[in-house]
N, C-alpha and C positions, 0 to 999 in steps of 0.2 A: 601417304607418308609411311616409310618403313617402320616396323615395330622394333628394329634393332638400332642400338646406339653405335655399334661397331660391326662392320662386315669386312672380312678378309676373303676375297674371292679368287679362286684359281691360282693360289700362290705356288710357284715353282722356283727352286733355287738349286744351283749346282756349284760345286767347287771343283773345277777341272772336269775330270771324267766321273766324279762322284755326284750322284743325284741326291741332294739332302732333303728336298721337298718336291713332291709331285702332285700338282693340282689340288692343293689343300684349301678347303673353304670352311671357315668357322664364323659364327656370329655371336653377338652378345646383346642381351636385352638390358634395359635400364633397371637397376636395382637387382641384378642377377649375379650369382656366383657360378661361373663356368670353370670346372676343374678339368685340366688337361693332363692326361697320364700317358705313359709309354716308357719303354725301356730306354736306357741311355743310348743315344745315337738314333732315336726314333725321329728326331727333327723338332722337338719341343723348343729348345733354346734357339735354334735357327729361326723358327717362326716368330718368337718373341723379339729377337734382335732385329728382324724386319719391322715389327710393329714399333719398336723403340727408336728406329732411325739409325741404329748401329750399322745395319746394312742399308745403304742408301737406295733411294728410288733409282731404277735403272740397272741395279745389280741382280734383280729378280724379275720374274714376270707375274702378272696378276694385279689386282687393285685393292686398295684400302679405302674404306668409306667410313667416316666418322661423323655422326650426327646428320647423315644423309648427304654429306659432301665428299667427293673423291679427294683424297689427300696424297701428297707426294713428299715424303720425309727425306731430306738430304742429310739430316743430323739428328742426334737425340734432342737437341733444342727444339726442333720442329715438332717432334712428338710431344714434348712437354707443353709446348704452346697450344697443342690440340687437346690438352687436358688428360694426357696419358702419363702415369707415373710408374716407374719400374722399381721393384725391390728385389735385389739379386741375392742368391745364396752366399756369394763371396762378399763379405762385409767391406764396404768402401767408406772409410772415415779418415779424418785428419786427427791423428792421435794427440798432437800438441795444442789443438784448439779446444775450447770449452764445448760442453754439450750444446749450449745455446748457439754458438757459432756454427757448429756442425748442422744443426737443424735449419738455420737460415743462411747456409752457405750459398752465395750467389744472389741473395735477396735480403741482405742486411738492411734494417730500417735506418734511414739516414735523414738528416735535416741540414741543408746547406753544406753537404759533403761530410758531415760528422755523424758517426754512428750513434744512434739513440739506444744506449746500452740498457737503460732502465726499461724501456719499452720492449726491447728484444728479450730480456730475461723474463719479463712478465708473460710475454706471448709464448716463450719456450716452455714455461711451466704449464701452460694450458695444454700444449701438445704432449708433453711427457706424462701429464695426468691422463690424457686420453688413452695412452697405451699402457697405463698402469706402472710407469717407471718411477720409483721413489729414490731419486738422486738429486743432488744440487745441480742446477743447470749451469753453474759457474765452474764446476770442476772439470779438469782435463779429461778427454776421452780415454787416454791410456790408463786411467785409474779404474775404468769400468771393466767388468767381465765381458767375454765375447757375447754372451746372450744379451747383456744390457746394451752393448754397442749395436746389436741387431735391432733392438727396440728403438734406438735413436734414429736409425735409418728409416724405420717405419713412421716415426713421428715427423721426420723431415719430409717424407712423401705426402703425409696428410697436411702439412703446413702449406702446401701449394694448391690445396682445394681441388684435387683431381676429380674428373668425372669417371675415369677408368683407372683402376689400380691393378697392376700386374705383379704378382708375387711368385718368385721362382724358388721353391723349396725354402720358404722363410722360417720354418720351424726347426731346421736341422741344428741350429745353435742355441735353441731356447730350452729352458727348463719346462717341466710339466706345468707348473703354475703359470709361466709366461705364455705357454702355448694356449692355455685356457683363456688367458686375457686377450691374446691375439684373436682367438675365435670369437669371443664376445664382441670385440671391436669390429670385426668383419661383419658380424650379424647386425650390429648397430648401423654400420655404413650401408648395408643392404637396405635397411629400413629407411635411410635418408636418401635413397635413390642412387647411391654410388655403385657402379658396376665393378666386379672383380673377376680377373682371370687368375686362377690359382693352380700352380704346377706342383705336383707332389708325387712321391713314390709310396706314401703311407696310406693304406687302404682305409684305416680308421678315419683319417682326415677327409678322404673322399666321401665316405658315408655320412660324416658329420656335417660337412659344409655345402656340398654340391647341390645346386638346382638342376644343372645338366652336366654330363660328363662327355668329353671328347677323347677318343682313344687314337693315338698315333702309333704306327708301326712301320719302320723302314722308310720313313718319309711320306707315307700315305695316311690319309684319314680313314680309319677302319670303321668307326661308328661315332655317332653323336646323338645321345638320347637322354631323356629325363632320368635322374638318378633313381627314381622310384621303380623304373623298369629293369634295373640292374642289380646283380648281386656281386659280392667280392669275387666269387669264383668266375663269374662271367667276365668281369673286367680283366682279371689276370689272364684268362685264356685268350682274350682278344689282344692283350698286350704282347704275349709271348708266342701266340699262334700254336699253342699246344695246351693240353691239360697238365696242371701241376697237382698231382694227387696229394702230395704232402708238402706243405710249405717248409716244414722243419724236419728234414729226413734224418732224424737221430738214429744212429745204429746202437746196438747193444754194446755196452762198454765192458772191456776186459781190463780192469784196473789192477795195477801192480803195486810195487813198493813205493814208499815215499821218495820223491826225488828232490823237492824243494821245501825247505822250512824257513819261515820268517818269524822272528821273535822280537816283540816289544819295539816295533818300528815306529819311530816318531819323526815327523817332518814339520819344520816351522812354516807358518803361514807366509806366503810371498810378500804380503803388504804389511804384516804386523808380526815382527819377530818375537813378540811376547806371547803370541797365540800359536797353537799347533793346529795345522790343517789335517795331520794324521797323528793320532795320539795312542801310542802303546798297542799297535795292531799286531796280532800274531795269527798265522795261518800256515797250512801246508798244502801241497798238491802232489798227487801221485802219478806214476807213469800210466799213460792211457786214459787219464781223467781230463774232463773239461770242467774247470772250476769257474763259476760265475761270480763276479763282484757286482753286487746290486747296491744302488744308492742314487740319490738325487745329485744334480750338478752342485759341486761345492762340498760334497761329502768326503772327498779325499781319494776317490777311485783312481784317477789318473796319476795322482801324486804317489800312490803306492807303487804302481808299475814303473814310474820314472825313477823312484828312489831305489828300487830293487835292481834295476838295470843300469844304474849309474848316471842317469841324465841329470838328476838333482841330488844334492848331498843331504842325507838325513841327519837329524840332530843326534839320534842314537838308534840302535837296533842291531840284530845279528841275522845273518843270512847263511844258511847251510845248503849246500848242493851235494847230493850223494853223501850226506853225513859230514861233509868237511866244511869248516867255517871259512867263509870268503871275505875278502876285503875288496869290495867293488868301489873304485874311485872314479871310473869313467865308463862310458858306453863301450869303448874299445875293450876294456877288461872283461866286461859282461859278455860281449860277443865271443871273446876267446874262450870263455868258460862254458858257453853254450846256452846263455840266456838272452833272448831276443825280444825287443819291443817293436811291434808294428803300431806306429803312432796314430792318434786319431786324426791328425791333419796331414794327409798324404801329400798335399800340394806344398806344404812348408817343409816337412821332414822326411817325406817318403821317396821322392825321386828328383832328378835333375832335369829341368824343363827343356834344356837345349840338347839333351842326349837322346839317342834312339833306344829302342827296347832292349837290344842286346847289351848296350853299354850300361844301362840302368840295372839289368839283371846281374851283371858281373861286378858291380861296385863293391859288394861286401866280400867277394872272394877273389879279389884281383891277384893275389899271390899265386893262386892255383892256375891262372891262365897267362902267367908271364914266364918268360925264359930270361932269368937274370933281371935286367931292367927293361926288357923289350916285351911289349904286349903281343901275345900270340893270337892274331885275328881269327885264324881258323878255329882255335880252341874256344875262343869267346863266342863265335857264331854257333858252333856245335852245342856248347853249353846252353845258349839261349834257345836254340831249336828244341832241345830236350825239355825245357821247362814250359815253353810255349805249347808243346804237345801235351805234357803232363797236366797242366792247369787249364788247358783249353782257352788260351789267350787268343782272342779274335784279332788277328793282324794279317795284313797282306804279306808282310815280310818282317823279320826280326830287325830290319834296318829302318822301319817306320819310326818317326819321331813319336815319343810317348804322348805328346799333346794331341796327337791325331786320334788317340784311343778314347773310348767311352770311360766313364768313371769306374765301372766294374772291372774293366780290363786293365786300367791303370792300377787298381788295387791288387789285381792278381800279379802284375809285374813287380810291385813292391814286395808282395809275399814271396814270389820266386827269388827275389834278391836275397831275402833272409834264409830261405830254405837251402840255398847253395852253401850255407855255413854249417848245415846239419845240426840244428839246435836241439837241446834237450828239453828246454822250457820255452814256450812261445806265449808272450803276452799280446793279446789282440785288443786294442783300445778302439771301440766303435768301428769294428771291421766292415760293417755294411752301410755306414753313413753315406748318404748321397748316391747310392747305387740302386738299380732297378730290381724288380722282383725276381726276374730270371737269373740275374747275376748273383743275387743274394743266395738263392738256392744252390748255386755252384760253389759259393764260398762255404756254405754249410757242409756240403759234401767233402770239400777239401779238409775242413776241420775234422770231420769223421775219419778220413783217411790218415791224417796226422796222428790222431789219438790212437787209431788202430795199430799204427807203426810203433807205438810205445812212447810217443812224445807227450809231455804234459802241457796242456793248453789252459791259459787263464784268460777268460773273456770278460771284457767290460763293455756294457751296452746300456743305452738309455731306452731301448725298446724291450719292454718286459716280455712280450710274447716270444721273442727269439731267445731270450735267456731261459725262459721256461721250456722252450722247445728243444734247446741244444745242450744244456749243461747237466752234469751228473750231481753236482753239489753246489751250494751257494753260501757266500758270506754276505750279510746285509750291513751296510755302513750308514751311520748318521752322525754328523758332526765329528767326523774323523775317527769314530770308534766302531768296533764291531758290535752290533746289537743282537744279531742272531746268526746261527749257522744251521742251514736247512738241507735236507736231502731232496732228491728229485721228486719223490712221492709227495713231499710236503709243499712243493712249489705252487704258489698261488699269487696272482697279481695283487689281490686285495691284502693278503698277508704281508707281502713284500712292502707295500706302501705303508702299512701300519708301523712296521719296524723302521722304515726309511724316514718316516716323518716324526718318529718319536712317540707315536700314539700307543 
């Protein structure tokens, strides 16, 4: 009898002329955490969609063996029936149903056709407790934060008693505290004999969780080894097929005069108008400077960026650009003045899914590529080609649909869209979320180039190492207020956390 609870043997999959997977074989032991890493476009998601039944048997070659038996999944329901549960990076919940209803969606406890509400609520509390979620199971999902919604999807998966749990970038929407709870849960599940496949771009997670690590590159399995045999440097080199000498290639800054000053910015809490999520915040940023905004989720980081750039209306505050007081009432006004926000959710606010690369790049500068009311296709194409080359956007053609690109290249398209407006101040909210190591390094190089050109960059990130590696100065937030302002030489992860947690 095989020692493996799961075997995927010789899996190959193509989309037309594009070979997404080539003879990939992985296996999973009972009670093991297998971490799969690779750049965006390496084939990780395709492999997991085959395992989940999203790509049905017959659309690929190779075999899947679960518990020693060959399996043919025609739908996700077949995969679930085999004891496999998927947790995706994109949160899928019904916002107007309660937490409990979301957990037991499709498996509500009934008696003679009637829902047993009391039983459902009691069982739901058991699973929310398992994932460390302290909310009422009766409250609607839309009242929960993004990170809390992600924890509900994990609770839903656990409610089905899976033998194999597959998690695709599950920590991207979680706070540091919630990530730690997730890791403890996974370690407990491992002890209970539940096997996990964990997909991540974060090297700290690889080193913390993995029993074994599988590296994919360009649709091929590059290596599959015990984590003890690997270092972070080795994993990264195998992922990108080259040495990355410096993960954070920060250049020497040539900082000029102040360009943006924000005074006494105050923003009401979205769910409680009597409370402020940003309370009396004042800061400035200078030409050529990268300013880091440090803080835990809920500290008010994104709200500052959205209030300054007109996406949300502040309760009070003053904004000065080049010494002149501005009245920013909308993103359109902010863009016209040269203040741009690259949002943390590129899929929601960054690009139009049905458009191609050239169309998405031209969205913010449409006036420059139109003659009267007629779009100049040649000018749009030339404009897109310029930014594709400048930002090294990996496409076959600027006419490719944006959904065919990897996450890192989608992010570069969104950045190109805003750079066509020639901004003075660029707010980057989680600019490397959900993209691979190689693409991250490219984004950092772009940030260096923008700062060197005299642009002021404000960076918001939940990843402390990249803030420490890339910024010239920092403001640290806790409970909507600035608790410290630190220089680059003072940057230290432990010090940041002390201020950010109020310690």
